[in-house]
C-alpha positions in Angstrom: 5.8 13.4 -8.8 7.3 10.6 -6.7 9.5 8.0 -8.3 9.1 4.3 -7.7 11.5 4.1 -4.8 9.9 6.9 -3.0 6.4 5.3 -3.4 7.8 2.0 -2.2 9.4 3.6 0.9 6.1 5.3 1.7 4.1 2.2 1.2 6.4 0.3 3.6 5.9 3.1 6.2 2.1 2.8 5.8 2.2 -0.9 6.3 4.4 -0.7 9.4 2.0 1.9 10.8 -1.0 -0.3 10.1 0.6 -3.5 11.6 2.1 -1.7 14.6 -1.0 -2.2 16.8 -1.5 -5.9 16.2 1.6 -7.6 14.9 4.6 -5.2 14.4 6.8 -5.9 11.4 10.3 -4.8 10.6 10.3 -2.3 7.8 13.7 -3.6 6.6 12.2 -7.1 6.0 9.5 -5.7 3.6 10.5 -6.1 0.0 8.7 -5.5 -3.2 7.9 -9.2 -3.3 6.4 -9.3 0.2 2.9 -10.8 0.0 0.2 -8.7 1.6 -1.9 -11.6 2.9 0.9 -14.0 3.9 3.5 -13.9 6.7 5.1 -11.7 7.8 2.3 -9.3 7.0 -0.8 -11.6 7.0 -3.0 -8.5 6.5 -6.7 -9.1 7.3 -9.7 -7.1 6.1 -9.3 -4.4 8.9 -5.6 -4.0 8.1 -6.4 -3.7 4.4 -9.0 -1.0 5.0 -6.5 0.9 7.2 -3.9 0.5 4.4 -6.2 1.9 1.8 -7.0 4.9 4.0 -3.3 5.4 4.7 -2.6 5.3 0.9 -5.3 7.8 0.2 -4.1 10.2 2.9 -0.4 9.8 2.1 -0.7 10.2 -1.7 -3.7 12.4 -1.9 -5.8 10.0 -3.9 -9.4 8.9 -3.7 -9.8 5.2 -4.1 -12.5 2.6 -4.0 -11.7 -0.6 -2.1 -12.2 -2.4 -5.5 -9.2 -0.5 -6.9 -7.1 -2.5 -4.5 -8.7 -5.9 -5.2 -6.3 -8.5 -6.6 -3.1 -6.9 -5.2 -0.8 -9.6 -4.0 2.5 -7.9 -3.2 3.9 -4.6 -2.1 5.1 -4.2 -5.7 1.5 -4.5 -6.9 0.5 -1.7 -4.6 3.3 0.5 -5.8 2.4 0.0 -9.4 -1.2 0.9 -8.7 -0.3 4.1 -6.9 2.1 5.1 -9.7 -0.9 4.7 -12.0 -2.7 7.7 -10.4 -2.4 11.1 -11.9 -1.1 14.0 -9.9 -4.7 15.3 -9.4 -5.6 12.1 -7.4 -7.6 10.4 -10.1 -6.7 6.9 -11.5 -5.2 6.9 -15.0 -6.5 3.3 -15.5 -10.2 4.0 -15.0 
């Protein structure tokens, strides 16, 4: 199982990949407090869908878009991902 720092690092990599085509971001500037929908990320709905797909592929989970509703920061995303069991199912369901 990955620890919090490893999940955080992978989430940052996913975000950098998602944003690379439209508005590249510097991985080093992304902190746990970085807001998903505000600068420097300003993720739109397409970015968000690509982010969810990237999370699913990277962590081997199956998520519903609704699982990610209400996430405001990278830290929120990390906490959600850490809430999944190793078999890919949410512990919080």
